[in-house]
C-alpha positions in Angstrom: -20.9 2.7 12.8 -22.3 -0.4 12.3 -19.1 -0.9 9.4 -16.9 0.2 12.1 -17.9 -2.2 14.7 -18.1 -5.1 12.2 -14.6 -4.0 10.4 -12.1 -6.0 13.0 -13.7 -9.2 11.9 -13.0 -8.4 8.4 -9.7 -7.0 8.9 -6.5 -9.6 9.0 -3.1 -9.1 10.1 -1.1 -9.4 7.0 2.5 -9.7 9.3 4.2 -7.1 7.4 6.0 -3.9 8.4 4.9 -0.8 6.4 7.4 1.2 8.5 10.6 -0.9 7.2 9.7 -1.5 4.1 6.9 0.5 1.4 7.1 -2.3 -1.4 7.8 -5.6 -2.7 8.8 -6.9 -5.9 10.0 -9.9 -7.2 12.5 -9.5 -9.9 12.5 -12.0 -12.6 16.1 -12.8 -13.7 18.4 -15.6 -14.9 21.3 -15.1 -12.9 22.8 -13.2 -10.3 24.3 -10.5 -12.4 20.9 -9.4 -13.9 20.1 -9.5 -10.0 22.5 -6.7 -9.1 21.4 -4.9 -12.3 18.0 -4.8 -11.4 19.0 -3.7 -7.6 20.9 -0.5 -8.9 18.2 0.3 -11.2 16.1 0.3 -8.2 18.4 2.5 -6.5 18.7 4.5 -9.0 14.9 5.4 -9.3 13.6 9.0 -8.0 12.0 8.3 -4.7 13.6 4.9 -3.8 15.3 5.9 -0.2 17.2 2.6 0.2 16.9 -1.1 -1.1 16.5 -4.1 0.7 17.6 -6.6 -2.2 18.2 -10.7 -1.9 19.2 -13.2 -4.0 18.0 -16.8 -3.2 18.3 -20.4 -5.0 19.0 -23.8 -3.8 21.9 -25.7 -2.4 21.7 -29.3 -2.1 23.8 -32.1 0.0 26.5 -33.1 -1.9 26.9 -36.2 0.5 23.8 -37.5 -0.7 24.7 -38.1 -4.5 23.8 -41.5 -4.8 20.3 -41.6 -3.9 17.4 -40.5 -5.7 17.6 -35.9 -6.6 14.0 -36.3 -5.5 14.9 -37.0 -1.8 18.2 -35.5 -1.7 18.0 -32.6 0.8 18.3 -29.4 -0.1 18.6 -25.6 1.7 18.1 -22.2 0.8 20.9 -19.4 0.5 20.2 -15.8 0.2 23.2 -13.3 -1.2 22.6 -10.0 0.1 24.7 -7.2 1.9 24.9 -6.7 5.4 22.2 -3.6 5.5 19.5 -6.1 4.3 20.8 -9.6 6.4 19.9 -7.2 9.5 16.8 -6.6 8.3 16.2 -10.9 7.5 18.2 -12.4 10.4 19.6 -12.0 13.9 23.3 -10.5 12.9 25.1 -7.9 15.1 28.2 -7.7 13.8 28.4 -8.4 9.5 30.7 -7.4 7.2 31.4 -8.6 3.5 32.5 -11.5 3.5 30.6 -12.7 6.3 28.4 -16.2 6.0 25.4 -17.1 8.7 23.8 -20.2 8.6 20.2 -20.4 10.6 18.0 -23.6 10.6 14.8 -24.5 10.0 12.4 -24.7 13.0 12.2 -28.9 12.4 16.4 -28.9 13.0 16.1 -26.8 16.1 18.4 -29.0 18.7 18.4 -31.6 16.7 21.5 -30.6 14.4 20.2 -32.9 10.9 21.2 -29.6 8.7 23.5 -30.6 6.7 24.7 -26.8 6.2 27.4 -26.7 9.0 30.4 -24.6 9.1 33.2 -26.3 6.8 30.8 -28.3 4.9 30.4 -28.5 1.4 27.1 -28.0 -0.8 26.5 -28.6 -4.1 25.3 -26.2 -6.7 24.6 -28.1 -9.7 20.8 -28.9 -10.5 18.9 -30.1 -13.4 16.3 -28.4 -15.8 13.6 -30.0 -14.0 14.6 -27.8 -10.5 16.1 -31.4 -8.9 20.0 -31.8 -7.6 22.5 -32.7 -10.7 23.8 -36.2 -9.3 26.2 -36.1 -12.1 27.6 -33.3 -12.3 28.8 -31.4 -9.0 29.4 -27.7 -8.5 30.6 -27.8 -5.3 31.1 -24.1 -2.7 32.5 -24.6 0.9 30.9 -23.1 3.4 33.5 -20.9 5.7 34.7 -22.4 8.8 33.7 -18.7 9.9 30.2 -19.1 9.3 28.2 -17.8 12.4 24.5 -19.9 13.5 22.1 -17.4 14.2 18.2 -17.0 14.4 15.5 -15.8 11.8 13.9 -12.8 11.6 11.0 -11.6 10.1 11.4 -9.8 7.4 9.4 -6.5 6.5 7.2 -8.8 4.0 6.2 -11.5 6.9 8.0 -14.0 6.0 10.8 -15.8 7.6 14.3 -17.2 6.1 16.1 -20.0 6.7 19.4 -22.2 5.5 22.9 -20.1 4.2 23.2 -16.2 4.5 26.0 -15.0 2.8 27.2 -11.5 1.6 28.8 -10.6 -1.7 32.6 -11.3 -0.5 31.8 -14.9 0.7 29.4 -15.8 -2.2 28.9 -14.8 -5.8 25.8 -15.0 -7.1 26.6 -15.3 -10.4 26.8 -18.9 -9.3 23.7 -19.4 -8.6 22.1 -21.8 -11.1 18.9 -20.6 -10.9 18.0 -17.4 -8.7 15.6 -15.7 -7.7 15.2 -12.2 -6.8 13.2 -9.8 -4.6 13.5 -6.2 -3.9 12.2 -4.6 -0.7 11.7 -0.8 -1.5 12.0 1.8 1.2 10.5 5.2 -0.5 11.1 8.6 0.4 8.1 10.2 1.7 9.3 13.7 0.5 8.7 12.6 -3.3 5.9 12.3 -4.1 4.6 9.8 -6.6 7.5 7.3 -5.6 5.2 4.4 -6.4 4.7 5.4 -9.7 8.6 5.5 -10.2 9.2 2.3 -8.8 6.3 0.9 -11.3 7.8 2.6 -14.3 11.3 1.0 -13.4 9.3 -2.5 -12.6 7.6 -2.2 -16.2 11.1 -1.5 -17.6 12.5 -4.6 -16.2 9.8 -6.8 -17.2 6.6 -5.5 -18.3 4.8 -8.7 -16.3 6.5 -8.1 -12.9 3.7 -6.3 -10.5 4.9 -4.2 -7.6 3.4 -4.7 -4.5 2.5 -2.4 -1.8 3.0 -3.5 1.7 0.3 -3.4 4.8 -0.5 -3.9 8.0 -4.1 -5.1 7.5 -5.6 -6.4 5.0 -9.9 -6.3 4.4 -12.1 -8.6 2.6 -13.2 -7.6 -0.6 -16.7 -8.4 -0.7 -16.5 -6.2 2.8 -14.1 -3.2 0.8 -16.7 -3.6 -2.0 -20.1 -2.8 0.0 -18.4 0.0 2.1 -17.5 1.6 -1.7 -21.0 1.3 -2.7 -22.5 2.8 0.3 -20.0 5.6 0.1 -20.5 5.8 -3.5 -24.5 5.9 -2.9 -24.1 8.6 0.2 -22.1 10.6 -2.7 -24.8 10.4 -5.0 -27.3 11.9 -2.4 -26.2 14.4 -1.5 -25.1 15.5 -5.1 -28.6 15.1 -6.2 -29.7 17.4 -3.1 -27.1 19.7 -4.6 -28.9 19.7 -7.9 -32.1 20.2 -6.8 -31.1 23.3 -4.7 -29.3 25.0 -7.8 -32.3 24.7 -9.6 -34.4 25.9 -6.2 -32.1 29.2 -6.0 -32.0 29.9 -10.0 -35.6 30.3 -10.0 -35.9 32.5 -7.2 -33.1 34.6 -8.6 -35.0 34.7 -11.4 -38.2 35.9 -9.6 -35.9 38.7 -7.7 -34.4 40.1 -10.9 -35.7 43.4 -10.8 -35.4 43.3 -7.1 -32.0 42.8 -7.0 -31.2 45.5 -10.1 -32.8 48.1 -7.8 -30.5 46.8 -4.2 -27.6 47.2 -7.1 -28.7 50.7 -7.9 -29.3 52.2 -4.4 -25.6 51.6 -3.7 -25.8 47.6 -2.1 -22.2 46.1 -2.7 -22.4 42.7 -4.8 -20.3 41.2 -2.5 -23.0 41.2 0.0 -25.8 39.6 -2.7 -22.8 37.1 -3.3 -22.7 36.3 0.6 -26.9 35.6 0.5 -26.7 33.2 -1.4 -23.7 31.5 0.1 -25.7 31.6 3.7 -29.1 30.7 1.7 -27.6 27.4 0.8 -25.2 26.9 3.7 -27.8 27.2 6.2 -30.2 24.6 5.2 -27.3 22.2 4.1 -25.9 22.7 7.7 -28.8 22.3 9.8 -29.5 19.2 7.6 -26.0 17.7 8.0 -26.4 18.6 12.1 -30.1 16.3 11.8 -28.7 13.4 10.2 -25.4 13.4 12.0 -27.4 13.3 15.3 -30.2 10.7 13.4 -27.4 8.5 12.1 -25.6 8.0 16.0 -28.8 7.3 17.2 -29.7 4.6 14.7 -25.7 3.5 14.9 -26.7 2.9 18.7 -29.5 0.8 18.1 -28.0 -1.0 14.9 -24.9 -1.9 17.6 -26.7 -3.1 20.2 -29.5 -5.4 17.6 -25.8 -7.2 16.4 -24.1 -7.3 20.1 -21.4 -5.4 19.2 -19.2 -2.6 21.2 -20.3 1.0 20.5 -18.1 2.7 17.8 -17.8 5.7 16.1 -17.0 5.5 12.7 -15.3 9.4 12.8 -13.2 9.2 9.6 -16.5 8.3 7.6 -18.2 10.7 9.3 -15.7 13.6 8.7 -15.7 12.5 4.8 -19.8 12.9 4.0 -19.4 16.4 6.3 -17.0 17.5 4.2 -19.1 16.6 0.8 -21.5 18.4 2.3 -20.0 21.4 2.4 -18.8 20.8 -1.0 -22.2 20.6 -2.0 -23.0 24.1 -0.7 -19.7 25.6 -2.3 -20.5 24.1 -5.4 -24.2 25.1 -5.5 -23.3 28.9 -4.7 -20.1 28.8 -7.7 -22.9 27.8 -9.7 -25.4 30.6 -8.7 -22.9 33.7 -9.1 -22.9 33.9 -12.5 -26.7 34.4 -12.9 -26.8 36.3 -10.1 -24.3 38.6 -11.5 -26.1 39.1 -14.7 -29.5 40.0 -12.9 -27.9 42.6 -11.2 -27.6 44.4 -14.2 -29.0 48.2 -14.9 -31.0 46.5 -17.5 -32.6 45.0 -15.0 -34.9 48.2 -13.5 -36.5 47.7 -17.6 -40.8 47.2 -17.6 -43.2 47.2 -19.5 
């Protein structure tokens, strides 16, 4: 109860939307063609329902070529198909060959962005990542390019700059592209995440696949909660081990009585159910007592720390389930000795 109440203080909103995409993979590529091949392999992977693939790079202002390369204005350029562009920018109508422009927040209402319909941009870059002022590789933004606003993508980020469909710009012309795959899984296919990770490992052993979640918790908070759960489970298992020893001793003491009951026609299933009830009654009573005492103690702790009342129903049901598992464990371990003790040989005496 205490953890459920203070959990909100250790939980942060990531901005990610797992309803729009469940996995994110940054694919290391050397050119745009390699990015297309990687996206095709992801789409062919078992368990993948859809993929949002973007290939990104930078372009520079061709009219500032005489300046220091480090001071030349730059804009991001993103190449993706229409379904993907609808997830990263606010567009209603899109067809292959369209181009969209999104100004960065500092340009809103100021008109300072150099990426405009009909403007030329330079695609040439040096090895150090700065614009190449000596060699130019020009591309003209179509005059039909439409200005629009950014949209938060499934990973929680917003992109600005030039957004082009493959029919308007060939990703193979990007000098140093970066590829990102936002993957939608088919919920009907089990282990879809593992299939995607296998594909990622085939593309690059060092590539990491990130699972998108709407919230995240601090590592310290998760470690303490896991430790408490492990400790509580170990305590119940220790109780179960003690009950197994006690049950086996009681069965050994009743060995002759069990044989007599079977000889007089008592069903073996009836005796097996008696062992189950012998284990279930004390465990159920103990769980009921612990739930009542835990709720009372939780209320006291929450009042002491000034937190609102909250019950951790998930943890409560989990530990109750573990307690039920202890009942079944003790019964299953006790059944083989019980069946051996019900044989006619148990009637012999000296």
